[in-house]
FIFI-942254 format. One line per field, with one value per residue (C-alpha): residue number from 1; y, z, x; residue in one letter; chain. Coordinates in Angstrom, 3 decimals, decimal comma, padded with zeros to 6 digits, m for minus. Each point is the difference from the previous one (the first is absolute). Example, Ala and Ser with C-alpha at 12.3 -4.5 7.8 and 13.67 -1.06 7.14 Angstrom:
BEGIN
resi <- (1|2) .
yy <- (m004,500|003,440) .
zz <- (007,800|m000,660) .
xx <- (012,300|001,370) .
resn <- (A|S) .
chain <- (A|A) .
% end
This chain:
BEGIN
resi <- (1|2|3|4|5|6|7|8|9|10|11|12|13|14|15|16|17|18|19|20|21|22|23|24|25|26|27|28|29|30|31|32|33|34|35|36|37|38|39|40|41|42|43|44|45|46|47|48|49|50|51|52|53|54|55|56|57|58|59|60|61|62|63|64|65|66|67|68|69|70|71|72|73|74|75|76|77|78|79|80|81|82|83|84|85|86|87|88|89|90|91|92|93|94|95|96|97|98|99|100|101|102|103|104|105|106|107|108|109|110|111|112|113|114|115|116|117|118|119|120|121|122|123|124|125|126|127|128|129|130|131|132|133|134|135|136|137|138|139|140|141|142|143|144|145|146|147|148|149|150|151|152|153|154|155|156|157|158|159|160|161|162|163|164|165|166|167|168|169|170|171|172|173|174|175|176|177|178|179|180|181|182|183|184|185|186|187|188|189|190|191|192|193|194|195|196|197|198|199|200|201|202|203|204|205|206|207|208|209|210|211|212|213|214|215|216|217|218|219|220|221|222|223|224|225|226|227|228|229|230|231|232|233|234|235|236|237|238|239|240|241|242|243|244|245|246|247|248|249|250|251|252|253|254|255|256|257|258|259|260|261|262|263|264|265|266|267|268|269|270|271|272|273|274|275|276|277|278|279|280|281|282|283|284|285|286|287|288|289|290|291|292|293|294|295|296|297|298|299|300|301|302|303|304|305|306|307|308|309|310|311|312|313|314|315|316|317|318|319|320|321|322|323|324|325|326|327|328|329|330|331|332|333|334|335|336|337|338|339|340|341|342|343|344|345|346|347|348|349|350|351|352|353|354|355|356|357|358|359|360|361|362|363|364|365|366|367|368|369|370|371|372|373|374|375|376|377|378|379|380|381|382|383|384|385|386|387|388|389|390|391|392|393|394|395) .
yy <- (158,093|m001,895|000,659|m002,687|001,306|003,434|m000,965|m001,856|003,158|002,035|m002,314|000,114|003,814|000,065|m001,840|002,256|003,081|m001,075|m001,300|003,234|002,094|m001,889|000,333|003,709|000,228|m002,493|002,594|002,458|m002,196|m000,511|003,720|000,631|m002,565|001,854|003,730|000,624|001,590|m002,376|m003,180|m001,259|001,362|m000,431|m002,304|001,524|m002,198|000,450|002,001|001,443|001,907|000,195|002,471|m001,016|000,999|m002,006|m003,069|000,084|000,219|m003,244|m001,700|000,453|m002,090|m002,832|m001,007|m000,439|m003,235|m002,194|001,244|m000,808|m003,248|m000,921|001,160|m002,006|m003,163|000,889|000,610|m003,494|m001,668|001,806|m000,814|m003,579|m000,243|000,076|m002,621|m003,512|m000,439|m001,177|003,001|002,390|m001,477|m000,053|003,765|001,013|m001,813|001,492|003,421|m000,322|m000,592|002,805|002,335|m001,082|000,784|003,311|001,164|m000,767|001,267|002,643|001,399|m000,203|002,145|002,475|000,560|000,181|001,184|m002,359|m001,813|m002,269|m001,192|000,425|m000,106|m002,055|000,904|m002,673|001,580|m000,551|m001,301|m002,535|m001,026|m000,215|m002,179|m002,513|000,205|m000,990|m002,993|m001,040|000,666|m001,890|m003,134|000,276|000,859|m003,370|m001,602|001,775|003,252|m000,848|m000,521|003,369|001,595|m001,760|000,283|003,551|000,648|m001,909|002,168|003,454|m000,912|m002,135|001,378|002,520|m002,885|000,246|003,265|m001,627|m002,190|000,834|m000,383|m003,324|000,069|m001,701|002,691|m002,047|m000,834|003,608|001,359|m002,485|001,049|003,643|m000,395|m002,047|001,599|002,972|001,864|003,738|001,623|m003,386|000,520|m002,974|000,556|m001,701|000,040|003,275|002,824|m001,393|m000,141|m001,426|001,985|m002,154|002,511|m002,222|m003,198|m002,373|m002,140|002,779|001,550|m003,309|m000,418|003,318|m001,227|m003,236|001,782|002,201|m003,038|m001,657|003,194|m000,285|m002,704|003,008|001,516|m003,117|000,982|m002,344|001,467|002,160|003,650|000,972|m002,747|000,980|003,501|m001,163|m002,290|002,759|002,425|m002,565|m001,339|003,525|001,065|m003,160|000,554|003,566|m001,228|m002,534|002,802|002,213|m002,745|m001,317|003,426|000,909|m003,103|000,382|m003,839|m001,514|000,804|002,552|m000,132|003,737|000,523|003,358|002,574|002,260|003,610|002,969|001,432|m000,692|000,589|m002,165|m002,879|000,050|m000,107|m002,957|m001,675|m000,183|m000,654|m003,592|m002,092|m000,502|m001,823|m002,792|000,699|m000,744|m001,178|003,415|001,576|m002,472|000,409|003,718|000,216|m002,975|001,023|003,395|m001,773|m002,237|002,984|001,892|m003,054|000,050|003,704|000,423|m003,031|001,396|003,414|001,999|003,708|002,017|m000,945|m003,668|000,068|001,851|m002,652|m002,709|000,883|m000,155|m003,219|m001,809|000,223|m000,042|m001,702|002,184|002,957|m001,239|m000,503|003,361|002,034|m001,230|001,133|003,289|000,822|m000,817|001,777|003,283|m000,655|m000,083|003,368|001,618|m001,548|002,147|003,015|m000,050|000,448|m003,652|m001,542|m003,240|m000,800|m000,086|m002,342|m003,120|m000,318|m003,249|m001,407|002,654|001,853|003,627|000,266|001,454|m000,125|003,751|000,434|000,820|002,192|000,923|m001,805|002,122|m000,427|m003,764|000,155|002,282|m002,470|m003,061|001,702|000,889|m003,573|m001,642|002,488|m000,747|m003,685|000,400|m000,038|m002,579|m002,385|000,949|m000,934|m003,352|m000,875|000,456|m002,021|m002,782|m000,065|m000,151|m002,335|m003,533|m000,563|m002,530|002,137|002,498|m002,629|000,434|003,856) .
zz <- (042,874|m000,971|001,325|002,380|001,494|000,135|001,692|002,849|000,143|000,719|002,588|001,878|m000,237|001,522|003,153|000,176|m000,292|002,910|001,950|m000,554|001,069|003,362|000,544|m000,181|002,142|002,603|000,477|001,239|003,040|000,923|m000,427|002,163|002,698|000,134|m000,354|001,182|003,224|001,288|m001,461|003,392|002,108|m002,057|m002,084|m003,390|m000,669|003,226|m001,088|003,728|m000,275|m003,735|m002,650|m003,489|m001,598|002,497|m000,414|m003,657|000,037|001,994|m001,375|m003,831|000,880|001,071|m003,669|m000,225|001,834|m001,139|m003,637|000,157|001,608|m002,402|m003,048|001,333|m000,212|m003,502|m000,979|001,441|m002,230|m003,291|001,195|000,495|m003,802|m001,045|002,457|000,778|003,212|002,141|m001,367|000,944|003,411|000,648|m001,137|002,293|003,187|m000,367|m000,676|002,866|002,342|m001,571|000,464|003,875|000,420|m001,845|002,527|003,108|m001,240|m002,572|000,466|003,758|m000,134|m002,350|002,081|003,528|m000,951|003,286|m000,968|003,144|m001,363|003,544|m001,657|m003,251|m001,948|m002,056|m002,729|m003,349|m001,410|002,702|m000,864|m003,605|000,611|001,931|m002,386|m002,910|001,897|000,555|m003,602|m001,139|001,970|m001,049|m003,579|m000,547|001,133|m002,567|m001,126|001,267|003,450|000,093|m001,158|002,584|002,918|m000,815|000,089|003,395|001,519|m001,336|000,872|003,041|002,056|001,946|001,748|002,557|001,174|001,207|002,400|003,065|m000,197|001,298|003,784|m001,126|m000,723|m002,509|m001,954|000,128|m001,300|m002,763|m000,858|m000,069|m002,220|m002,538|000,225|002,089|000,843|000,648|001,903|001,319|001,848|000,706|002,582|m000,839|003,027|002,269|m002,669|m003,544|m001,325|m003,003|m001,149|m002,082|m001,720|m003,041|000,695|m002,638|m001,342|m000,632|m002,406|m001,352|m000,983|m001,959|m001,783|m000,824|m001,662|m001,837|m001,348|m001,013|m001,873|m002,049|m002,043|m001,493|m001,050|m002,136|m003,598|m001,361|002,358|m002,035|001,147|m000,297|002,437|002,378|000,143|000,665|002,691|001,651|m000,054|001,175|002,827|001,089|000,237|001,818|002,681|000,572|000,283|002,700|001,635|000,217|000,842|002,903|001,221|000,039|001,971|002,277|001,085|m001,674|m001,731|002,222|003,644|000,347|m001,011|m001,099|002,472|m000,189|000,477|000,039|m002,689|m003,728|m000,520|002,962|m001,311|m003,311|001,655|002,272|m003,013|m001,874|003,059|m000,332|001,436|m001,796|002,742|m000,935|m003,295|000,823|m002,741|m000,121|m000,414|m002,806|m001,849|000,150|m001,190|m002,392|m001,498|m001,010|m001,300|m002,139|m001,509|m000,654|m001,691|m002,235|m000,734|m000,518|m002,260|m003,219|001,538|m001,802|001,148|001,852|003,535|m000,711|m001,177|003,245|002,212|m001,917|001,003|003,710|m000,751|m001,855|002,866|003,136|002,282|m000,818|000,599|003,018|001,671|m001,194|001,082|003,683|000,183|m001,609|002,394|002,939|m001,307|m000,411|003,448|001,540|m001,800|001,487|003,199|000,569|m001,843|002,671|002,499|001,319|001,437|m000,332|003,591|m001,488|m002,836|001,585|m000,174|m000,175|m002,347|m002,492|000,713|m000,711|000,473|003,063|001,027|000,298|m003,554|m003,456|m002,141|m001,599|m002,656|m002,911|000,967|000,223|m003,806|m001,077|001,357|m001,615|m003,377|000,183|000,948|m002,776|m002,617|001,264|m000,546|m003,427|m002,052|002,265|m000,640|m003,705|000,029|001,828|m002,359|m002,985|001,805|000,507|m003,658|m001,244|002,608|000,756|003,413|001,955|003,187|m001,983|000,232|003,630|m000,164) .
xx <- (142,450|m002,944|m003,524|000,193|003,144|m001,296|m003,031|002,094|002,266|m003,301|m001,102|003,370|000,074|m003,469|001,139|003,037|m002,294|m002,054|003,026|001,706|m003,006|m000,189|003,719|m000,284|m003,006|001,693|002,856|m002,616|m000,730|003,495|000,677|m002,772|001,562|003,234|m001,188|m003,420|m000,275|m002,696|001,335|001,270|m002,855|m003,235|m002,202|m000,533|m002,897|m002,050|m002,997|m000,096|003,195|001,222|m000,739|m001,365|003,323|002,111|m002,394|000,281|003,712|000,225|m003,157|001,333|003,252|m002,156|m000,039|003,729|001,002|m002,950|000,364|003,881|m000,535|m002,914|002,359|002,959|m002,135|m001,204|003,572|000,974|m002,524|001,498|003,420|m000,970|m001,096|003,565|001,238|m000,616|m002,109|003,090|002,045|m003,018|m000,373|003,878|000,130|m003,133|001,463|003,534|m001,494|m002,473|003,129|001,853|m002,788|m000,162|003,701|m000,454|m002,891|002,080|003,633|m000,755|m003,650|000,236|003,267|m001,571|m002,893|001,609|003,561|001,021|003,109|m000,590|m003,224|m001,588|m003,271|m000,552|m003,214|m001,835|m002,478|m000,941|003,227|m000,030|m003,627|000,767|003,065|m001,937|m002,939|002,486|001,353|m003,559|m000,816|003,213|m001,483|m003,737|000,514|001,797|m003,251|m002,379|m001,160|m003,688|001,623|001,798|m003,512|m002,130|002,441|000,422|m003,844|m000,298|002,867|m001,476|m003,711|000,388|002,989|m002,428|m001,642|002,881|m001,506|m003,399|002,042|002,056|003,853|001,421|001,273|003,310|002,558|001,899|m003,147|m001,239|003,357|m000,277|m003,531|001,008|003,026|m002,065|m003,364|m000,605|003,043|m000,123|002,913|001,067|003,158|002,093|002,926|003,344|002,035|000,303|000,646|m001,289|m003,528|m001,609|m003,175|m002,364|m002,306|m001,296|m001,540|001,093|m002,860|m002,848|002,737|000,905|m003,624|000,142|003,212|m001,793|m002,809|002,481|001,557|m003,451|m000,603|003,117|m001,634|m001,956|003,032|001,339|000,919|m002,801|m002,628|m002,821|000,864|m003,706|m001,104|003,139|m001,203|m003,513|001,090|002,109|m003,043|m002,481|002,094|001,361|m003,701|m001,092|002,933|m001,465|m003,497|001,340|001,818|m003,103|m002,322|002,065|000,627|m003,658|m000,675|002,851|m000,327|003,013|003,132|001,644|001,067|m000,805|m003,752|m000,788|m001,402|m003,179|000,462|m002,300|002,258|m000,110|003,914|000,682|m002,377|001,635|003,589|m001,092|m001,575|003,369|002,107|000,519|002,751|003,564|001,800|m000,872|m001,792|m003,757|m002,279|m001,683|003,420|001,081|m003,320|000,293|003,746|000,171|m003,119|001,299|003,251|m001,809|m001,918|003,246|001,506|m002,694|m000,010|003,517|000,789|001,386|000,460|002,684|000,597|002,571|m001,612|m000,002|003,704|000,921|m001,960|001,353|003,659|m000,731|m002,183|002,738|002,568|m002,285|002,533|002,856|m002,315|m001,329|003,294|001,387|m002,938|000,355|003,723|m000,641|m002,896|002,068|003,036|m002,174|m001,424|003,486|000,747|m003,158|000,650|003,325|m001,472|m002,820|002,775|m000,087|003,394|001,649|m001,416|m003,477|000,801|m001,031|m003,758|m001,951|m000,718|001,229|003,373|m000,141|m003,863|m000,875|m003,665|m000,305|001,396|m001,771|m001,886|m003,350|m001,387|000,937|003,799|m000,492|m001,472|002,877|002,493|m001,954|000,081|003,712|000,728|m001,986|001,380|003,587|m000,274|m001,342|003,280|001,622|m002,800|000,039|003,771|m000,566|m002,978|002,405|002,671|m002,438|m000,928|003,598|001,562|m000,776|001,983|m001,683|m000,581|m002,151|m002,893|m000,149|m000,098) .
resn <- (X|X|X|X|X|X|X|X|X|X|X|X|X|X|X|X|X|X|X|X|X|X|X|X|X|X|X|X|X|X|X|X|X|X|X|X|X|X|X|X|X|X|X|X|X|X|X|X|X|X|X|X|X|X|X|X|X|X|X|X|X|X|X|X|X|X|X|X|X|X|X|X|X|X|X|X|X|X|X|X|X|X|X|X|X|X|X|X|X|X|X|X|X|X|X|X|X|X|X|X|X|X|X|X|X|X|X|X|X|X|X|X|X|X|X|X|X|X|X|X|X|X|X|X|X|X|X|X|X|X|X|X|X|X|X|X|X|X|X|X|X|X|X|X|X|X|X|X|X|X|X|X|X|X|X|X|X|X|X|X|X|X|X|X|X|X|X|X|X|X|X|X|X|X|X|X|X|X|X|X|X|X|X|X|X|X|X|X|X|X|X|X|X|X|X|X|X|X|X|X|X|X|X|X|X|X|X|X|X|X|X|X|X|X|X|X|X|X|X|X|X|X|X|X|X|X|X|X|X|X|X|X|X|X|X|X|X|X|X|X|X|X|X|X|X|X|X|X|X|X|X|X|X|X|X|X|X|X|X|X|X|X|X|X|X|X|X|X|X|X|X|X|X|X|X|X|X|X|X|X|X|X|X|X|X|X|X|X|X|X|X|X|X|X|X|X|X|X|X|X|X|X|X|X|X|X|X|X|X|X|X|X|X|X|X|X|X|X|X|X|X|X|X|X|X|X|X|X|X|X|X|X|X|X|X|X|X|X|X|X|X|X|X|X|X|X|X|X|X|X|X|X|X|X|X|X|X|X|X|X|X|X|X|X|X|X|X|X|X|X|X|X|X|X|X|X|X|X|X|X|X|X|X|X|X|X|X|X|X|X|X|X|X|X|X) .
chain <- (A|A|A|A|A|A|A|A|A|A|A|A|A|A|A|A|A|A|A|A|A|A|A|A|A|A|A|A|A|A|A|A|A|A|A|A|A|A|A|A|A|A|A|A|A|A|A|A|A|A|A|A|A|A|A|A|A|A|A|A|A|A|A|A|A|A|A|A|A|A|A|A|A|A|A|A|A|A|A|A|A|A|A|A|A|A|A|A|A|A|A|A|A|A|A|A|A|A|A|A|A|A|A|A|A|A|A|A|A|A|A|A|A|A|A|A|A|A|A|A|A|A|A|A|A|A|A|A|A|A|A|A|A|A|A|A|A|A|A|A|A|A|A|A|A|A|A|A|A|A|A|A|A|A|A|A|A|A|A|A|A|A|A|A|A|A|A|A|A|A|A|A|A|A|A|A|A|A|A|A|A|A|A|A|A|A|A|A|A|A|A|A|A|A|A|A|A|A|A|A|A|A|A|A|A|A|A|A|A|A|A|A|A|A|A|A|A|A|A|A|A|A|A|A|A|A|A|A|A|A|A|A|A|A|A|A|A|A|A|A|A|A|A|A|A|A|A|A|A|A|A|A|A|A|A|A|A|A|A|A|A|A|A|A|A|A|A|A|A|A|A|A|A|A|A|A|A|A|A|A|A|A|A|A|A|A|A|A|A|A|A|A|A|A|A|A|A|A|A|A|A|A|A|A|A|A|A|A|A|A|A|A|A|A|A|A|A|A|A|A|A|A|A|A|A|A|A|A|A|A|A|A|A|A|A|A|A|A|A|A|A|A|A|A|A|A|A|A|A|A|A|A|A|A|A|A|A|A|A|A|A|A|A|A|A|A|A|A|A|A|A|A|A|A|A|A|A|A|A|A|A|A|A|A|A|A|A|A|A|A|A|A|A|A|A) .
% end
């Protein structure tokens, strides 16, 4: 392997390290959803009712979705370098459709364990799928167009928070799905519902910026300049977050509250809106992601090798962890003395409202799940490296 190939390998490893880190942290939030005693009844980010430890448990997972979406865009750029524009666009379009199908058919089932699909849950995979479809279209226009449109979406989508919702129900629904959705439940008939939890276009903006950042990871891009760009723009994003948070005028639909309590004020400062990802939220999370990309480039140690295993097969890990978590939930459901008559809960089967454990048990289950998936992920990573089946490109 020549020096150029080694440098490219290190860059890809740095992406896998960061992606692996956020995938591991992501599982903590889903473990909390399934197993924490207050997951169905309380808001872990409400400074009035939460504790610092519970707040941190939820808040740290804020970094997962935006980083994953950003890196998906970055990876799309790198993948496009080995294809013609038409090939890259076609692949992104087909993969986007595939991901939307997976969200509906596979992820929803893993989340709910409801074979009748009474409640279809549209979250991050749905948003990534649509974002890839838009990227397939816009990347054919030009790289600059993707960059500019991404900036407009990230910087400008919070303008909708300054105006009242339209009176027209259909227009309002379209606006929610594409820009402002949070917990938007759309009835389909009398007994089926679609829950839209991730508005599409704010996440598309994050992916577009990731795609634009991919240019810094070209094999002929100066690595010193790349590292400097990552550090400078990461710091700039954090400065924007802090500045807008202090001003509390624009960039988040939920301005910070003032308390006569230092801890509550601190919690309120960092309690930014994820649904949809506000400008302040994106500045906080992507700022840290850029800094970590700079710091981890070329990192070679035991921890980086473990993280890169998870990060090299994120989709495989993502699907498996939901099914493993829900299987553990089923076992504990019956061990707690529940009966088959109590299985049907909405939206998650086997998850009664008055069920769950303290945080230390949540953390123990999380560690067990992540550790259990290490060797399956390692096996699948090796399988992908040694096989060239067409379907592996979609996983």
